[in-house]
Steps between C-alpha positions, in 0.01 A plus 500: 500500500481835682348537844143615544438858610224559756357812663423444870228695680419507871208681662488535878194624687537569871276615780546510877450126549572328169709489190398359162759442228436391140781406261491450127712494189461573133709336230679770298708254294431123519854380419540131595146496644363498146621141451500370861183449704523375859338156530499437125734204546248334737229327291258504797533876540247727331659808351256792505528867432541631855539867410254720685480876479438685823261796500642852505548683826409855596759731649409765756 
């Protein structure tokens, strides 16, 4: 089974005193991830759809 292909995104916001960094990824091609779900082999684990879409950002 081929590897999954993901697109990584990082947004960094800085000011004089602080830095905020947000990371995310989007699945471009699911590959092996289509048949394998982390925690699926543990009957006590609840598998939920954990995909969340972040809001768009404005560029200056």
